[in-house]
C-alpha positions in Angstrom: -18.0 -1.4 -12.1 -19.7 -4.2 -14.0 -16.4 -5.2 -15.5 -14.7 -5.1 -12.1 -17.3 -7.4 -10.5 -17.4 -9.8 -13.4 -13.9 -11.0 -12.6 -13.4 -13.4 -9.7 -10.4 -11.5 -8.5 -12.4 -8.3 -8.4 -15.2 -9.8 -6.3 -12.9 -11.6 -3.9 -10.6 -8.7 -3.4 -13.5 -6.3 -2.9 -15.0 -8.5 -0.3 -11.7 -8.8 1.5 -11.1 -5.1 1.5 -14.6 -4.4 2.8 -14.0 -6.9 5.6 -10.6 -5.2 6.4 -12.2 -1.8 6.4 -15.0 -2.9 8.8 -12.3 -4.5 11.0 -10.2 -1.3 11.0 -13.2 0.8 12.0 -14.7 -1.5 14.6 -11.7 -3.6 15.7 -10.0 -1.3 18.2 -13.3 -0.3 19.9 -14.6 -3.9 20.0 -11.4 -5.7 20.9 -9.2 -3.0 22.4 -9.8 -3.7 26.1 -9.2 -7.5 25.6 -6.2 -6.9 23.4 -4.4 -4.7 26.0 -5.3 -6.6 29.2 -2.2 -8.1 30.8 -2.4 -11.4 32.6 1.0 -12.7 33.6 -0.6 -15.9 35.0 -1.5 -16.9 31.4 1.6 -15.6 29.6 2.7 -17.5 26.4 -0.1 -20.1 26.5 -1.2 -22.1 23.5 -4.6 -22.1 22.0 -7.5 -22.7 24.3 -11.2 -22.2 24.7 -10.7 -18.8 26.3 -7.9 -17.7 23.9 -8.4 -19.3 20.5 -4.8 -18.4 19.3 -3.2 -18.4 22.7 -1.5 -15.4 24.5 1.7 -13.5 24.1 4.5 -13.0 26.6 2.4 -10.7 28.7 -0.8 -12.8 28.7 -2.7 -10.7 26.1 -5.0 -12.4 23.7 -3.4 -12.9 20.4 -6.5 -13.1 18.3 -8.1 -9.9 19.6 -4.8 -8.1 19.6 -4.2 -9.0 15.9 -7.7 -7.8 15.0 -7.4 -4.6 16.9 -4.0 -3.8 15.2 -5.8 -3.6 11.8 -6.7 0.1 12.1 -3.2 1.3 12.8 -1.6 -1.0 10.3 -3.9 0.1 7.5 -3.9 3.8 8.4 -0.1 3.9 8.4 0.1 2.0 5.1 -2.4 4.3 3.4 -0.8 7.4 4.7 2.7 6.4 3.6 1.4 5.7 0.1 -0.5 9.0 -0.1 2.8 10.8 0.8 4.6 8.9 -2.0 1.8 9.5 -4.5 1.7 13.2 -3.9 5.4 13.8 -3.9 6.3 11.3 -6.6 3.5 12.4 -9.0 4.4 16.1 -8.7 8.1 15.4 -9.0 7.7 13.1 -12.1 5.3 15.5 -13.8 7.5 18.5 -13.2 10.6 16.7 -14.5 8.7 15.5 -17.6 7.6 19.0 -18.4 11.0 20.5 -17.8 14.0 20.9 -20.2 16.3 18.2 -21.4 19.1 19.0 -18.9 16.7 19.1 -15.9 15.1 15.8 -17.0 18.4 14.0 -17.3 19.6 15.2 -13.8 16.2 14.4 -12.2 16.2 10.9 -13.8 19.7 10.2 -12.6 18.7 11.2 -9.0 15.6 9.0 -9.2 17.6 6.1 -10.5 20.1 6.5 -7.7 17.3 6.5 -5.0 15.8 3.4 -6.6 19.1 1.6 -6.5 19.0 1.7 -2.7 15.8 -0.3 -2.4 12.6 0.5 -0.4 13.5 -1.0 2.9 17.1 0.2 3.0 16.1 3.8 2.0 13.3 3.6 4.6 15.8 2.5 7.3 18.1 5.4 6.5 15.3 8.0 6.6 13.8 6.6 9.8 17.2 6.7 11.4 17.5 10.4 10.6 13.9 11.2 11.7 13.8 9.0 14.7 12.0 5.7 15.5 8.2 5.6 15.9 5.1 5.5 13.9 5.4 9.0 12.5 9.0 8.6 11.4 8.2 5.2 9.8 5.3 6.6 7.8 7.4 9.5 6.5 10.3 7.1 5.8 8.3 4.7 3.7 6.6 7.6 2.0 10.0 9.0 1.0 11.2 5.6 0.1 8.2 5.0 -2.3 8.4 8.5 -3.8 11.1 7.5 -6.5 8.8 4.7 -7.7 5.9 7.0 -8.3 8.2 9.7 -9.7 9.6 7.2 -12.3 6.1 5.9 -13.1 4.6 9.4 -13.5 7.6 10.6 -15.5 7.1 7.8 -18.0 3.4 8.4 -18.3 3.6 12.1 -18.6 6.5 11.9 -21.1 4.4 9.7 -23.4 1.3 11.8 -22.9 3.1 15.1 -23.7 4.0 13.7 -27.2 0.3 13.3 -28.1 -1.3 15.5 -30.8 -3.8 17.2 -28.5 -1.0 18.5 -26.3 0.8 19.8 -29.4 -2.4 21.5 -30.5 -2.7 23.2 -27.0 0.8 24.5 -27.3 0.1 26.0 -30.8 -3.0 27.7 -29.4 -0.8 29.4 -26.7 -2.0 27.5 -23.7 0.3 28.0 -20.7 2.6 25.1 -19.7 0.9 24.9 -16.2 -2.5 24.6 -17.8 -1.3 21.9 -20.2 0.1 19.9 -17.4 -3.0 20.1 -15.2 -5.8 20.0 -17.8 -4.4 17.9 -20.6 -1.7 15.7 -19.0 -2.4 14.9 -15.4 -6.1 14.2 -16.0 -5.1 11.5 -18.6 -2.6 9.8 -16.4 -4.4 10.0 -13.0 -6.3 6.8 -13.5 -3.1 4.8 -14.0 -1.6 6.4 -10.9 -4.7 5.6 -8.8 -4.7 1.9 -10.0 -1.0 1.6 -9.1 -1.6 3.2 -5.7 -3.9 0.3 -4.6 -1.1 -2.2 -5.1 1.4 0.1 -3.5 -0.7 0.2 -0.3 -0.1 -3.5 0.2 3.6 -3.1 -0.3 3.5 -0.1 2.0 1.9 -2.1 4.8 4.6 -4.8 4.3 7.4 -2.2 4.4 6.0 -0.6 7.5 5.7 -4.0 9.2 9.3 -4.7 8.2 10.4 -1.5 10.0 8.4 -2.5 13.0 9.9 -5.9 12.8 13.4 -4.3 12.9 12.3 -2.2 15.9 12.3 1.1 14.0 8.5 1.4 13.5 5.6 1.4 15.9 6.6 1.5 19.6 4.8 0.5 22.8 2.1 1.1 23.9 1.0 1.3 20.2 1.0 -2.0 18.3 0.7 -3.0 14.6 1.1 -6.3 12.8 4.8 -5.7 12.3 5.5 -5.2 16.0 3.3 -8.2 16.9 5.3 -10.3 14.4 8.5 -9.2 16.1 7.2 -10.3 19.5 5.8 -13.5 18.1 9.1 -14.6 16.5 10.9 -14.1 19.9 8.5 -16.6 21.5 7.9 -18.7 18.4 8.6 -22.1 20.1 6.3 -21.3 23.0 3.4 -20.3 20.8 3.9 -20.1 17.0 0.4 -18.5 16.5 1.8 -15.2 18.0 3.8 -14.8 14.8 1.6 -16.7 12.4 -1.6 -14.6 13.0 -0.1 -11.1 12.1 1.9 -12.6 9.3 -1.3 -14.1 7.7 -3.1 -10.8 8.0 -0.1 -8.9 6.5 0.0 -11.3 3.5 -3.8 -11.4 3.1 -4.0 -7.6 3.1 -1.2 -7.3 0.5 -2.8 -10.0 -1.6 -6.2 -8.4 -1.5 -4.9 -4.9 -2.5 -2.8 -6.3 -5.3 -5.7 -8.3 -6.6 -8.0 -5.3 -6.4 -5.4 -3.1 -8.2 -5.0 -5.7 -11.0 -8.8 -6.1 -11.4 -9.2 -2.3 -11.4 -6.6 -1.9 -14.1 -8.4 -4.4 -16.3 -11.7 -2.7 -15.6 -10.4 0.8 -16.5 -8.4 -0.3 -19.5 -10.7 0.1 -22.6 -8.5 -2.3 -24.7 -8.8 -5.1 -22.1 -12.5 -4.3 -21.6 -13.1 -4.7 -25.3 -11.1 -7.9 -25.4 -13.2 -9.4 -22.6 -16.4 -8.4 -24.4 -15.2 -10.0 -27.6 -14.4 -13.2 -25.9 -17.8 -13.3 -24.2 -19.9 -12.7 -27.3 -19.1 -16.0 -29.1 -20.0 -17.9 -25.9 -23.3 -16.1 -25.7 -24.1 -16.9 -29.3 -23.2 -20.5 -28.8 -25.6 -20.7 -25.9 
């Protein structure tokens, strides 16, 4: 924790994530009524004292609507990544612990899925499952699964070759126990660190599906759906598109910065290097 908060990126990203978490918890309750109130007499207005970022095509306040959409956007992004982490980690670990023929077939399937790309694979899955928030979350979870499967496969394959795993095999430890006690525990920290960065990408991917009309549907609203509506009326009030786009980018940046800072804090080699670079400065002072 000390190493994490010594870096500027760790402090800034932590503060941003705390602010987003508070907004997700309190936003819908505090801004919900204002965000959903329709006032056709003030539709598509620009910024004013009553509406700091103007109104959308139905006269709803853009600022409060953007803030209230934080909960759904973050919950969907986190849920999609959790699905991908669970499925991908299990798939990658099982393949790494399997025989050569199964590994080669599984690696070929993972590479084929990765070749489609996240958004394209998500579009295919959500088309099969049906549009909506539930289908979009499952689609992005499945689309991100090959990424974590490949990542876990590489980590587990390198860990299985360690001496302590070979010693466990010699002692007669079962393969399932080796995988759970000796392998997964040693790669879990890397998977957790990568998951934080993936949440930001998941929110962007879900927003992309909503932007294409395949994600969240009315009366629900997230940043992607708001971005879609804002682009349609961009020349009337550009803030309707800028506000959700800024929060999407800010959330992705905060999560990526936090994941990078967390990786440096949990890596003993980087931690030792940072300590070594600080000691000469302390001696000089």
